[in-house]
C-alpha positions in Angstrom: -35.9 30.3 84.4 -37.7 29.6 81.1 -41.3 28.7 81.2 -42.4 25.5 79.4 -43.8 26.1 75.9 -47.6 26.8 75.7 -49.7 23.8 75.1 -51.8 24.0 71.9 -54.1 21.1 72.8 -56.1 20.4 76.0 -55.4 16.6 76.1 -52.2 15.2 77.4 -50.0 13.0 75.2 -46.9 10.9 75.9 -44.3 12.0 73.3 -41.2 10.1 72.4 -38.3 11.6 70.5 -35.4 9.5 69.3 -32.1 10.9 68.1 -28.6 9.5 67.4 -25.3 11.3 67.0 -21.6 10.6 67.2 -19.4 12.3 69.7 -16.0 11.8 71.3 -17.3 13.5 74.5 -18.3 11.6 77.6 -21.8 10.1 76.9 -23.0 10.7 80.4 -22.1 14.4 80.4 -23.7 15.0 77.1 -26.8 13.1 78.2 -27.1 15.2 81.3 -27.0 18.4 79.3 -29.7 17.0 76.9 -31.8 16.0 79.9 -31.6 19.5 81.4 -32.5 21.1 78.1 -35.6 18.9 77.8 -36.6 19.7 81.3 -36.4 23.4 80.4 -38.5 22.9 77.3 -41.3 20.7 78.7 -41.1 21.5 82.5 -39.2 19.6 85.2 -42.2 17.5 86.2 -43.3 16.6 82.7 -40.2 14.5 81.8 -41.4 10.9 82.3 -38.5 8.9 81.1 -35.0 9.5 79.8 -32.7 6.7 78.6 -29.1 6.8 77.4 -27.3 4.1 75.4 -23.8 4.5 74.1 -22.2 2.1 71.6 -18.5 2.1 70.6 -18.0 2.7 66.9 -14.4 1.2 66.9 -13.2 -2.2 68.1 -11.2 -2.3 71.3 -7.5 -1.5 70.6 -6.2 -4.3 72.9 -8.2 -7.0 71.1 -6.1 -10.0 69.9 -6.7 -10.8 66.2 -7.7 -14.4 65.4 -5.3 -16.3 63.1 
């Protein structure tokens, strides 16, 4: 298993990173892979919070059009 990256400062900081991307893959599966990658980078116990939000980019196909 990979060790977390060496810390360059002695004081702890809470770090937030936001990213957005488009994908046709299942959002929960992609999120789980990203979560595991972050845990490998910072250490399993260092991950404080992980949130996932997926928004559709296309309207539902079964939607009835207003007249």
